[in-house]
MIFIDREN-512520 format. One line per 8 residues: number of its first residue (from 0); for each residue x, y, z of N, C-alpha, C. Coordinates in pm, 1 decimal. Layout:
// residues N
NUM	X:Y:Z:X:Y:Z:X:Y:Z  ...
***
This chain:
// residues 182
0	-5011.3:1584.1:-2254.2:-5040.1:1496.2:-2142.8:-5151.3:1399.4:-2179.0  -5134.7:1276.0:-2128.8:-5236.8:1175.5:-2150.6:-5336.4:1180.6:-2037.4  -5430.5:1090.9:-2037.2:-5534.6:1091.0:-1936.5:-5484.9:1057.1:-1797.4  -5366.6:999.2:-1781.7:-5316.3:962.7:-1648.2:-5258.5:1082.1:-1574.1  -5233.2:1188.9:-1643.4:-5177.7:1307.6:-1580.1:-5027.3:1302.5:-1566.0  -4960.9:1194.0:-1613.4:-4815.3:1183.1:-1602.5:-4748.8:1262.0:-1713.2  -4643.6:1331.4:-1679.7:-4567.8:1407.5:-1777.4:-4427.0:1350.7:-1783.6  -4361.4:1362.2:-1899.3:-4223.5:1314.2:-1905.9:-4135.8:1394.1:-1810.4
8	-4032.4:1330.7:-1755.2:-3946.4:1401.9:-1659.4:-3873.0:1516.5:-1726.3  -3854.3:1622.1:-1647.7:-3777.8:1736.1:-1697.6:-3630.0:1700.7:-1692.4  -3551.2:1762.1:-1779.6:-3406.3:1740.9:-1778.3:-3352.0:1790.7:-1644.6  -3274.3:1704.7:-1579.9:-3217.3:1741.7:-1450.8:-3310.4:1710.2:-1336.2  -3431.8:1662.1:-1362.3:-3528.0:1628.9:-1258.4:-3539.5:1479.6:-1241.0  -3620.2:1435.9:-1143.1:-3632.8:1293.0:-1116.9:-3720.2:1224.0:-1221.0  -3694.7:1096.2:-1246.2:-3780.0:1015.0:-1332.3:-3879.2:942.6:-1243.4  -3963.3:862.6:-1302.4:-4060.7:788.6:-1223.4:-3991.3:687.2:-1132.7
16	-3872.7:640.9:-1171.1:-3797.3:545.9:-1088.3:-3721.7:616.8:-976.9  -3724.1:749.1:-976.9:-3657.6:824.6:-872.6:-3514.2:860.7:-904.3  -3464.4:825.1:-1021.7:-3327.5:861.5:-1057.1:-3328.7:991.2:-1133.8  -3216.7:1053.8:-1142.4:-3206.3:1182.6:-1209.1:-3166.1:1163.5:-1354.5  -3229.2:1237.8:-1443.5:-3194.0:1236.9:-1585.1:-3084.6:1340.1:-1603.5  -2974.9:1305.3:-1670.9:-2867.0:1403.4:-1685.4:-2914.0:1526.3:-1761.8  -2871.6:1645.1:-1720.3:-2910.8:1765.6:-1793.2:-2849.8:1766.5:-1932.4  -2912.1:1842.4:-2020.9:-2861.7:1851.8:-2157.7:-2717.1:1899.0:-2155.0
24	-2636.8:1840.7:-2244.3:-2496.7:1880.5:-2254.3:-2404.5:1801.6:-2162.8  -2460.9:1721.9:-2070.7:-2376.7:1639.9:-1982.8:-2370.8:1499.9:-2040.6  -2260.4:1467.0:-2097.6:-2243.9:1334.1:-2156.8:-2227.3:1230.9:-2047.0  -2254.6:1106.5:-2080.3:-2239.0:996.3:-1985.0:-2093.7:989.7:-1937.7  -2072.2:976.2:-1807.3:-1936.8:965.4:-1754.8:-1875.3:1099.2:-1715.5  -1946.0:1211.0:-1737.8:-1892.8:1341.7:-1697.9:-1957.1:1384.1:-1566.8  -1883.5:1459.8:-1487.8:-1937.2:1510.0:-1362.5:-2034.5:1622.8:-1391.1  -2139.7:1627.1:-1309.9:-2242.5:1729.3:-1328.8:-2260.0:1807.7:-1199.4
32	-2311.5:1928.5:-1211.3:-2346.6:2006.0:-1093.6:-2479.8:1955.7:-1040.9  -2498.2:1958.0:-907.9:-2626.3:1912.7:-854.6:-2735.9:2012.4:-888.8  -2860.5:1965.3:-893.9:-2969.8:2059.1:-914.3:-2972.0:2158.6:-799.1  -3009.0:2284.3:-823.8:-3001.4:2386.3:-719.3:-3088.8:2354.8:-598.2  -3212.5:2322.8:-616.5:-3301.8:2287.6:-506.8:-3355.5:2148.3:-535.7  -3322.9:2053.3:-451.3:-3368.4:1918.0:-478.7:-3390.8:1843.9:-348.3  -3459.4:1732.8:-358.8:-3488.7:1652.0:-241.3:-3364.3:1572.8:-200.7  -3369.6:1513.2:-85.1:-3259.1:1431.5:-37.2:-3233.0:1315.7:-132.6
40	-3340.0:1255.8:-182.8:-3325.5:1142.9:-275.4:-3252.0:1186.0:-402.4  -3285.4:1302.3:-454.5:-3218.8:1351.9:-574.9:-3071.5:1381.6:-546.5  -3042.4:1436.3:-428.8:-2904.0:1466.8:-392.9:-2821.9:1338.6:-383.1  -2878.8:1235.2:-322.0:-2808.8:1107.4:-310.9:-2786.8:1047.8:-449.3  -2889.3:1054.1:-535.8:-2875.4:1001.1:-671.7:-2768.2:1078.3:-747.5  -2762.7:1210.1:-730.2:-2660.4:1290.3:-797.0:-2521.6:1253.0:-746.1  -2508.8:1238.4:-611.9:-2379.3:1202.0:-554.7:-2331.9:1066.7:-603.1  -2423.9:970.9:-612.7:-2387.5:837.9:-661.2:-2342.2:843.1:-805.7
48	-2414.1:920.5:-888.6:-2375.2:928.1:-1029.7:-2240.6:998.8:-1044.4  -2212.5:1098.1:-960.4:-2083.3:1166.5:-965.8:-1971.3:1074.9:-918.5  -1998.3:997.9:-813.2:-1898.1:904.6:-763.0:-1866.0:800.2:-868.4  -1968.5:749.8:-931.7:-1947.5:650.7:-1036.5:-1865.8:710.6:-1149.6  -1893.6:835.0:-1185.7:-1818.1:900.6:-1292.4:-1672.9:919.4:-1252.1  -1649.9:960.2:-1126.7:-1512.9:979.7:-1079.2:-1437.9:847.1:-1076.9  -1506.3:740.4:-1035.8:-1440.9:609.4:-1036.2:-1402.0:568.9:-1177.0  -1486.1:600.4:-1274.0:-1455.9:563.7:-1411.9:-1335.2:641.2:-1462.9
56	-1314.0:763.2:-1413.2:-1197.9:841.2:-1453.8:-1069.4:787.4:-1390.4  -1078.5:735.1:-1267.9:-961.2:687.3:-1195.3:-925.8:544.1:-1233.2  -1022.0:465.4:-1276.9:-1000.0:324.1:-1305.0:-882.2:296.5:-1397.4  -863.2:369.5:-1507.7:-746.1:340.5:-1591.0:-613.5:361.8:-1518.2  -609.5:455.2:-1422.6:-486.2:478.8:-1347.6:-455.7:362.9:-1253.8  -560.3:305.5:-1194.0:-542.0:198.0:-1097.7:-501.2:68.8:-1165.8  -550.9:43.7:-1284.4:-523.0:-84.1:-1349.2:-406.9:-76.4:-1448.0  -325.0:26.6:-1439.4:-214.7:37.9:-1534.2:-94.1:-42.7:-1484.7
64	-11.4:-92.1:-1575.1:105.6:-172.0:-1535.6:203.2:-95.5:-1447.2  216.1:35.0:-1467.4:308.8:114.7:-1386.2:265.9:115.3:-1239.8  134.9:126.2:-1216.6:83.5:122.8:-1079.6:111.4:-13.9:-1016.6  90.2:-120.8:-1092.3:118.9:-255.4:-1042.3:266.9:-269.2:-1006.7  352.8:-210.6:-1087.3:497.1:-217.7:-1060.8:532.4:-142.1:-932.4  468.6:-26.9:-908.8:493.5:47.8:-785.4:446.0:-31.1:-663.7  336.0:-104.1:-678.5:290.5:-188.6:-568.1:392.9:-297.7:-537.8  452.8:-353.2:-641.3:556.4:-455.4:-620.6:680.2:-394.6:-553.9
72	716.7:-273.8:-595.1:832.8:-206.8:-534.5:804.2:-176.4:-387.6  681.1:-136.1:-356.9:643.2:-112.2:-217.9:655.0:-241.5:-137.2  613.8:-353.6:-194.4:624.2:-482.9:-125.6:770.1:-521.4:-101.7  860.1:-478.2:-191.3:1002.7:-507.0:-172.6:1055.9:-441.4:-45.7  1005.9:-323.3:-11.9:1048.9:-254.7:110.8:1016.4:-340.5:232.6  900.3:-404.6:230.6:859.6:-487.8:343.7:934.5:-620.4:344.3  971.2:-667.9:227.9:1039.7:-796.9:218.6:1188.5:-785.6:248.9  1256.1:-686.1:189.6:1401.9:-674.7:201.5:1447.8:-569.3:300.6
80	1360.5:-481.2:342.5:1401.2:-374.4:431.8:1436.6:-248.9:354.3  1509.6:-158.9:419.1:1537.0:-28.7:358.0:1647.8:-32.5:253.6  1723.4:-142.5:246.8:1831.5:-153.8:148.7:1798.3:-267.3:52.6  1777.7:-233.0:-73.7:1747.5:-334.6:-174.6:1875.9:-396.8:-228.1  1873.4:-526.2:-257.6:1990.7:-588.5:-320.3:2020.2:-524.4:-455.9  2146.9:-522.7:-493.8:2187.1:-461.6:-621.3:2120.5:-528.6:-740.5  2095.8:-658.9:-731.3:2032.7:-729.2:-843.6:1891.8:-678.2:-869.5  1823.4:-633.3:-765.2:1688.4:-578.2:-782.8:1697.0:-433.5:-828.6
88	1785.2:-354.3:-768.7:1798.3:-213.8:-808.8:1840.7:-200.5:-953.9  1916.6:-296.1:-1003.5:1962.6:-292.9:-1141.8:1845.1:-291.1:-1239.5  1734.7:-355.3:-1202.3:1618.0:-365.4:-1289.8:1516.3:-253.7:-1267.0  1550.9:-154.1:-1187.7:1459.8:-43.4:-1159.6:1506.7:81.7:-1231.5  1409.0:161.9:-1275.0:1443.6:289.3:-1338.8:1482.6:390.1:-1230.8  1537.4:503.5:-1272.4:1576.7:608.3:-1176.9:1454.7:660.8:-1101.2  1341.1:673.7:-1171.4:1218.6:721.5:-1106.9:1169.8:621.5:-1002.5  1182.7:492.3:-1031.7:1139.2:390.5:-936.7:1229.7:387.9:-814.0
96	1358.6:406.0:-833.5:1451.7:412.6:-719.9:1419.0:534.0:-634.0  1388.6:646.7:-697.3:1350.6:768.0:-624.2:1220.2:745.9:-548.2  1122.0:680.6:-610.9:994.5:651.8:-545.4:1017.3:560.8:-424.7  1101.5:458.1:-440.9:1133.6:367.3:-330.6:1196.4:445.1:-215.0  1286.9:535.9:-245.9:1353.5:615.2:-143.1:1253.2:702.5:-67.2  1162.3:766.4:-140.0:1059.8:849.6:-74.5:966.1:764.4:11.0  926.3:646.7:-39.8:838.7:557.5:36.7:909.1:510.5:163.7  1036.9:476.2:151.0:1117.3:430.4:264.2:1123.6:539.2:371.9
104	1147.2:664.2:331.3:1155.0:774.9:427.2:1019.7:801.3:491.7  914.1:793.9:412.5:779.5:815.5:464.8:743.1:708.3:567.1  774.7:583.6:537.3:746.5:473.9:630.1:827.8:489.8:758.3  953.5:529.3:746.4:1038.6:549.2:864.4:984.3:661.9:952.1  939.4:769.5:890.4:881.7:881.0:965.3:757.7:835.7:1040.8  673.1:758.2:974.5:551.8:708.2:1039.7:586.6:616.0:1156.5  681.6:525.1:1137.1:717.2:430.6:1243.7:775.9:503.3:1364.4  852.2:610.8:1340.9:905.7:689.7:1453.1:793.2:761.6:1526.6
112	689.4:802.6:1454.3:582.5:880.6:1516.4:489.4:795.7:1602.3  477.4:666.2:1576.3:381.8:584.7:1651.1:444.2:501.6:1762.1  574.3:493.7:1770.5:635.8:402.6:1866.4:696.9:466.5:1988.0  661.2:585.7:2021.5:722.4:649.7:2137.0:861.3:699.7:2103.9  952.9:691.5:2202.4:1087.0:746.4:2183.3:1169.6:669.9:2081.3  1166.4:536.9:2088.9:1249.8:458.8:1997.3:1178.6:421.5:1868.4  1050.7:447.2:1857.2:977.1:414.0:1736.0:928.6:270.1:1737.8  850.6:235.0:1640.1:794.4:100.8:1628.0:828.2:47.8:1490.2
120	903.0:-61.0:1484.4:942.5:-117.8:1355.6:834.4:-214.1:1308.2  751.6:-168.0:1217.0:642.0:-248.9:1165.0:690.5:-359.8:1073.0  813.0:-350.5:1026.4:863.6:-448.7:930.3:930.4:-568.0:997.3  937.0:-570.5:1129.8:1009.5:-677.1:1199.0:948.1:-814.3:1177.8  823.7:-831.6:1214.1:761.4:-963.8:1208.5:666.0:-972.4:1091.1  712.8:-1034.1:983.1:625.3:-1055.4:868.8:526.3:-1166.3:902.3  573.2:-1270.1:971.3:488.3:-1379.5:1017.7:492.0:-1378.8:1170.4  381.1:-1414.5:1234.9:383.6:-1418.8:1381.4:486.7:-1520.1:1430.1
128	569.0:-1483.6:1527.9:674.7:-1574.6:1572.8:619.5:-1691.6:1653.7  680.1:-1809.4:1635.1:645.9:-1926.7:1715.5:732.1:-1930.0:1841.0  852.2:-1873.9:1832.8:940.4:-1866.4:1948.9:1019.2:-1736.0:1941.1  1073.4:-1694.7:2054.6:1147.6:-1569.1:2058.4:1289.4:-1583.7:2005.1  1345.4:-1704.0:2009.9:1480.8:-1729.5:1960.5:1474.7:-1830.6:1846.0  1563.0:-1811.6:1749.1:1570.1:-1904.1:1636.3:1715.1:-1941.4:1609.2  1731.9:-2055.0:1544.2:1865.9:-2096.6:1503.7:1887.7:-2050.5:1360.4  2001.1:-1984.9:1337.4:2031.3:-1930.3:1204.8:2170.6:-1973.7:1160.5
136	2188.9:-1977.0:1030.7:2319.9:-2004.9:970.4:2359.4:-1881.3:891.7  2484.2:-1841.6:905.8:2535.7:-1725.2:834.0:2574.7:-1767.5:692.3  2523.2:-1697.8:592.2:2548.4:-1732.3:452.3:2670.1:-1660.9:394.6  2712.3:-1553.3:459.2:2832.3:-1481.2:414.3:2892.8:-1408.2:533.8  3017.2:-1370.6:522.5:3083.2:-1296.5:629.9:3013.6:-1162.3:648.3  2974.9:-1133.5:773.0:2904.1:-1009.2:803.0:2980.3:-924.0:903.9  3047.7:-987.2:997.1:3119.6:-912.8:1099.9:3050.7:-926.2:1234.4  3080.6:-833.1:1323.2:3023.1:-838.6:1457.1:2878.8:-791.1:1454.5
144	2796.3:-857.3:1536.0:2653.4:-828.4:1544.3:2617.4:-820.2:1691.7  2567.5:-705.4:1734.3:2537.4:-685.0:1875.8:2390.3:-713.0:1902.4  2365.0:-787.1:2011.2:2226.6:-812.2:2051.7:2196.5:-728.3:2175.0  2071.7:-731.6:2221.4:2024.1:-637.8:2323.4:2101.7:-637.5:2454.2  2146.2:-751.8:2499.8:2213.6:-755.5:2629.8:2358.1:-706.6:2623.2  2400.7:-657.3:2507.4:2534.1:-601.3:2492.2:2637.7:-698.5:2440.3  2603.3:-825.3:2432.4:2699.5:-922.1:2379.5:2707.3:-910.6:2227.9  2824.2:-939.8:2176.0:2842.3:-936.5:2031.0:2868.6:-1077.4:1981.1
152	2818.8:-1103.7:1861.9:2834.4:-1234.1:1798.3:2905.1:-1209.5:1666.3  3005.4:-1290.3:1636.4:3077.1:-1277.4:1510.1:3006.5:-1363.1:1405.3  2951.3:-1298.5:1304.2:2879.6:-1369.3:1198.2:2976.2:-1397.4:1084.3  3023.1:-1522.7:1078.7:3113.1:-1566.8:972.2:3038.8:-1668.0:886.9  3079.6:-1681.0:762.4:3014.3:-1773.3:669.8:3011.3:-1914.5:729.1  2893.8:-1977.6:720.1:2865.5:-2114.4:766.6:2862.8:-2130.5:918.3  2874.1:-2021.5:995.8:2860.9:-2033.6:1141.3:2712.1:-2039.4:1177.0  2679.8:-2108.0:1287.4:2541.8:-2120.6:1332.2:2527.0:-2055.1:1468.3
160	2411.2:-1990.7:1488.3:2387.6:-1916.3:1612.1:2242.4:-1932.0:1654.0  2217.5:-1915.7:1784.5:2083.6:-1915.6:1842.0:2058.7:-1773.5:1890.8  1980.8:-1696.8:1815.0:1967.7:-1552.9:1839.3:1821.1:-1511.4:1850.9  1796.7:-1392.5:1910.9:1659.0:-1342.0:1915.7:1604.2:-1322.6:1773.7  1482.1:-1370.2:1754.5:1420.2:-1364.4:1622.4:1413.9:-1221.5:1568.9  1371.4:-1128.3:1651.4:1349.4:-992.1:1602.3:1478.9:-924.5:1559.3  1592.9:-968.7:1614.4:1720.8:-911.4:1572.0:1767.6:-971.4:1439.6  1716.8:-1090.7:1405.6:1763.1:-1162.3:1285.7:1676.2:-1139.7:1162.9
168	1550.8:-1099.2:1182.9:1455.8:-1089.8:1070.9:1511.6:-1008.8:954.1  1568.0:-893.5:983.8:1618.5:-805.9:877.2:1734.9:-871.7:802.6  1824.7:-935.6:876.2:1939.3:-1001.1:812.1:1896.3:-1123.0:730.8  1790.4:-1188.6:773.1:1736.9:-1301.2:695.3:1682.6:-1249.7:562.7  1608.7:-1138.6:567.5:1552.6:-1079.9:444.9:1661.3:-1030.1:350.7  1773.3:-985.3:406.5:1883.1:-934.5:323.8:1972.3:-1045.9:270.9  1948.6:-1169.0:315.6:2027.0:-1281.3:265.7:2157.6:-1304.0:339.3  2176.4:-1239.7:453.7:2297.8:-1260.0:533.5:2284.0:-1388.1:616.0
176	2164.3:-1410.2:671.7:2137.1:-1527.7:753.6:2025.8:-1610.0:690.5  2021.9:-1738.5:725.2:1906.7:-1820.9:688.5:1857.9:-1891.3:813.4  1726.7:-1901.4:826.6:1664.7:-1966.3:940.8:1677.5:-2117.1:922.6  1731.5:-2184.2:1022.1:1744.8:-2329.8:1016.7:1619.5:-2388.9:1078.8  1541.9:-2458.7:998.3:1419.7:-2521.0:1048.2:1453.2:-2657.9:1104.3  1403.9:-2684.2:1223.6:1434.4:-2812.2:1289.3:1343.0:-2921.6:1241.8
***
């Protein structure tokens, strides 16, 4: 000890800056056990260092291309609905198709649980609607399409209709209808 009375910090104890020195044998980036009896400041410093270490372990998983691809596949569910076009499924692996199917079922279960008896379709309005009815053109033969009041509309290629927006959103995403902008 020098004349100031200061001693070097013990391993696992606080430094003069108030941070904890890692105990011997704990390499940088590894999780450590907290000191058995310590102050609140030491506990917070230990928790922060452990959190930082855990984040460093998870970071490679988050920034991997496979994770990015799963995020894109998840976005496809919101864009196209529960049925993906064959051209997109063709470019997906069997594991990705299985993941999409599980995500689709999980989302459907959640939507049924929050919307009362009939459920709540969160995928209906991607953009806030400007009007309740829109003019659409049918891009391919689809057949009869029933709207809420019980009337049916025959969707034939190149036919135009004025229909409720929420009933058309899914068909627009699937490429059956296109919204005619005035």
